[in-house]
Every structure is written in structure tokens, then in C-alpha cells.
ROFI-132342 format. One record per residue: x, y, z of N, C-alpha, C in turn. Coordinates in steps of 0.02 Angstrom, whole numbers, padded with zeros to 5 digits, always signed. Layout:
ROFI-132342
XYZXYZXYZ;...
end
This chain:
ROFI-132342
-00954-01097-00013-00912-01086-00072-00873-01021-00062;-00807-01021-00074-00767-00961-00065-00786-00907-00116;-00779-00846-00094-00793-00789-00136-00737-00780-00186;-00754-00765-00249-00702-00752-00299-00686-00678-00299;-00628-00661-00325-00610-00590-00328-00657-00553-00375;-00682-00587-00427-00730-00555-00472-00794-00536-00434;-00817-00580-00391-00877-00564-00352-00864-00506-00305;-00807-00505-00272-00789-00450-00228-00785-00384-00267;-00757-00388-00327-00753-00328-00370-00823-00301-00386;-00870-00345-00401-00937-00322-00419-00974-00294-00359;-00963-00322-00300-00993-00292-00240-00966-00221-00231;-00901-00212-00238-00871-00146-00232-00897-00099-00286;-00903-00123-00347-00927-00079-00401-00999-00058-00390;-01040-00101-00362-01109-00081-00346-01108-00027-00292;-01066-00034-00242-01060+00017-00190-01036+00083-00219;-00988+00080-00264-00963+00141-00295-01016+00173-00340;-01052+00131-00377-01106+00157-00419-01157+00196-00377;-01171+00171-00317-01218+00205-00273-01192+00274-00253;-01126+00279-00241-01098+00344-00222-01102+00394-00279;-01104+00368-00340-01107+00412-00399-01178+00426-00423;-01228+00399-00388-01298+00407-00410-01320+00479-00413;-01293+00521-00370-01311+00592-00371-01259+00635-00408;-01212+00602-00441-01163+00637-00481-01099+00657-00444;-01096+00643-00379-01036+00662-00342-01025+00613-00284;-00964+00609-00261-00948+00567-00204-00940+00613-00143;-00986+00608-00097-00984+00645-00034-00925+00620+00007;-00891+00663+00045-00835+00640+00086-00853+00582+00132;-00912+00583+00161-00934+00528+00205-00941+00463+00166;-00964+00468+00103-00969+00409+00061-00900+00381+00045;-00853+00425+00034-00784+00404+00020-00754+00367+00080;-00767+00392+00140-00744+00358+00200-00776+00289+00206;-00841+00284+00192-00876+00220+00197-00849+00170+00145;-00832+00194+00086-00803+00148+00036-00738+00118+00062;-00695+00160+00090-00632+00135+00117-00645+00088+00176;-00693+00105+00218-00710+00060+00274-00733-00008+00249;-00774-00007+00196-00797-00070+00167-00738-00114+00148;-00689-00083+00115-00631-00122+00092-00585-00142+00149;-00576-00098+00198-00531-00114+00254-00560-00166+00301;-00625-00162+00313-00656-00204+00365-00686-00270+00340;-00702-00274+00276-00735-00334+00250-00683-00386+00230;-00689-00446+00256-00639-00498+00241-00632-00514+00166;-00683-00499+00126-00676-00516+00055-00624-00472+00020;-00601-00419+00053-00549-00375+00024-00482-00383+00060;-00475-00436+00098-00415-00449+00137-00352-00449+00094;-00356-00475+00034-00297-00482-00010-00280-00418-00048;-00321-00366-00042-00309-00303-00078-00249-00268-00046;-00197-00256-00085-00137-00226-00056-00143-00150-00048;-00177-00116-00093-00187-00044-00088-00261-00029-00097;-00295-00015-00041-00367-00002-00044-00382+00058-00088;-00344+00111-00081-00357+00172-00120-00352+00158-00195;-00300+00122-00215-00291+00105-00285-00346+00059-00310;-00365+00011-00269-00419-00036-00287-00484+00003-00298;-00501+00048-00253-00562+00088-00260-00558+00131-00323;-00500+00161-00336-00491+00201-00397-00504+00160-00460;-00476+00099-00462-00485+00055-00520-00558+00035-00529;-00590+00017-00474-00661-00001-00477-00703+00059-00499;-00686+00118-00473-00724+00179-00491-00716+00194-00565;-00656+00184-00592-00646+00194-00663-00690+00147-00704;-00694+00084-00682-00736+00035-00717-00810+00055-00714;-00831+00080-00656-00901+00102-00649-00915+00162-00694;-00870+00210-00696-00880+00269-00738-00881+00250-00811;-00840+00201-00831-00839+00178-00901-00905+00147-00920;-00931+00104-00877-00995+00069-00890-01055+00114-00879;-01048+00161-00834-01105+00202-00812-01135+00171-00750;-01144+00211-00697-01168+00183-00634-01235+00146-00639;-01278+00168-00684-01345+00138-00689-01344+00070-00723;-01290+00052-00755-01286-00014-00788-01252-00066-00745;-01222-00046-00690-01183-00091-00648-01227-00146-00617;-01287-00128-00594-01331-00176-00562-01349-00235-00606;-01363-00221-00668-01382-00274-00715-01326-00324-00724;-01266-00299-00732-01208-00343-00741-01192-00380-00676;-01196-00346-00621-01183-00378-00556-01232-00435-00544;-01294-00426-00564-01346-00478-00555-01328-00541-00593;-01294-00533-00649-01274-00592-00689-01214-00628-00658;-01173-00592-00622-01110-00619-00595-01119-00646-00524;-01160-00612-00484-01164-00627-00412-01220-00676-00396;-01208-00724-00351-01263-00765-00325-01310-00720-00284;-01370-00743-00272-01420-00701-00239-01397-00674-00172;-01364-00714-00132-01341-00690-00066-01293-00631-00074;-01251-00632-00125-01205-00576-00136-01240-00517-00169;-01294-00530-00205-01335-00474-00230-01364-00436-00171;-01386-00473-00120-01413-00441-00060-01358-00401-00024;-01298-00429-00020-01242-00394+00011-01225-00331-00029;-01224-00337-00095-01209-00279-00138-01260-00224-00127;-01324-00243-00123-01377-00193-00112-01366-00160-00043;-01350-00200+00008-01339-00172+00074-01280-00123+00074;-01227-00140+00038-01169-00095+00032-01189-00031-00003;-01229-00036-00055-01252+00023-00092-01294+00067-00046;-01339+00037-00009-01381+00076+00037-01337+00111+00090;-01288+00076+00116-01241+00106+00164-01208+00168+00135;-01187+00164+00072-01153+00220+00040-01201+00279+00033;-01260+00266+00010-01309+00320-00002-01329+00353+00064;-01342+00313+00115-01363+00342+00179-01305+00374+00217;-01243+00363+00195-01185+00393+00228-01180+00468+00212;-01207+00489+00156-01202+00558+00134-01243+00606+00177;-01238+00669+00160-01276+00721+00195-01344+00729+00163;-01391+00689+00183-01457+00691+00153-01458+00648+00090;-01518+00632+00069-01525+00587+00012-01557+00624-00046;-01523+00627-00101-01546+00660-00162-01598+00615-00195;-01649+00644-00228-01699+00602-00262-01668+00552-00311;-01613+00571-00344-01581+00524-00390-01553+00463-00353;-01535+00472-00290-01510+00415-00251-01567+00367-00233;-01625+00395-00216-01684+00352-00204-01701+00313-00267;-01699+00348-00323-01714+00317-00387-01663+00262-00403;-01600+00276-00388-01548+00226-00401-01559+00163-00359;-01574+00172-00294-01586+00113-00251-01645+00072-00276;-01698+00106-00298-01756+00071-00324-01737+00031-00387;-01699+00063-00431-01676+00031-00492-01631-00029-00475;-01586-00020-00428-01540-00072-00408-01577-00131-00376;-01627-00116-00335-01667-00168-00303-01698-00213-00356;-01725-00183-00409-01756-00222-00462-01704-00262-00501;-01648-00231-00517-01595-00265-00555-01568-00325-00517;-01558-00317-00451-01529-00370-00410-01581-00418-00383;-01644-00404-00399-01700-00447-00377-01703-00453-00301;-01700-00395-00268-01705-00392-00195-01778-00382-00178;-01808-00426-00137-01878-00417-00118-01888-00349-00083;-01945-00318-00097-01959-00252-00069-01955-00249+00007;-01980-00300+00041-01979-00300+00114-01907-00302+00139;-01865-00343+00109-01794-00346+00128-01760-00280+00114;-01772-00251+00056-01742-00186+00039-01762-00133+00090;-01825-00133+00110-01848-00085+00160-01811-00093+00226;-01800-00155+00247-01764-00167+00310-01691-00145+00304;-01660-00160+00247-01591-00140+00236-01586-00064+00237;-01632-00030+00203-01631+00043+00201-01640+00072+00271;-01685+00043+00311-01697+00068+00379-01634+00061+00422;-01603+00004+00418-01542-00008+00458-01486+00039+00435;-01480+00049+00369-01428+00094+00343-01440+00166+00367;-01503+00187+00367-01519+00255+00391-01502+00262+00465;-01519+00212+00505-01504+00214+00577-01429+00216+00588;-01392+00174+00552-01319+00173+00559-01288+00240+00541;-01314+00272+00490-01285+00336+00469-01297+00390+00522;-01352+00386+00557-01366+00436+00610-01322+00425+00671;-01299+00363+00680-01259+00348+00740-01184+00358+00729;-01167+00382+00670-01096+00398+00659-01065+00351+00613;
end
């Protein structure tokens, strides 16, 4: 089944919510957000990545980052919930160290998106390894 733009928007908003979990967007997290949009085929039709991220970030700030997971879980099929969680983990592990609020956010998001603990652990491990490799 083809991905809808609404689903792509919610994946991006989950990733943005993760960057805001500690109250700020680290420069490395900002780069990863742009990479997500530039490299992922689901954002192929986005004409201005920077503007798209700004619009999604505004929506996240309006809703509050901690409420995004619940809404995304209602919109996204399970496979895309897993993708959204993986994108969120990538954003968090991209920063310079992990703040306790970011750990708490990932735990909250895992529950909201119904990601099994074992899968979340594997995603987190891969995200941590990727962040160390550049």
C-alpha cells in the first residue's frame, strides 16, 4: 500500500518531537532531520525540505512533543510506527550525549506506538552505533 502524505508527516513529526524532548534541537539533530527528509523516498515530493521541517516543527510545538506519539499511533499502521520510533531514536542518538528527558521520551514513545521492548532495544543499539560512526 502506498504511503500517504499524512503518514509521512506523522513520521516526521515524531522525529521532530524526539529532537525537542530535551527542550532544544542540537545541531547534529537538525542535520539528521534534514537527512531524513532528503534521503527517505517518502519525502520525495517535498519541494522545500527546510520549509517542510519548519511547518512540521510548528505543528509539534503546538501539540506538545509528548502528545505526538499518541496521535501518530492512531494514524500510522504498525510498520510505520516502528519506522517513526526508529527515526526518533536516530534523532536522539545524533545529539551530544543523551539527556534523561530523552530517555524518558523514548520510553514514553515506545509505549504510545506499541513497540515491543526487544525491538526498541535493538533500534536504540543500532542508533547509538550509527551516531558513533558519524
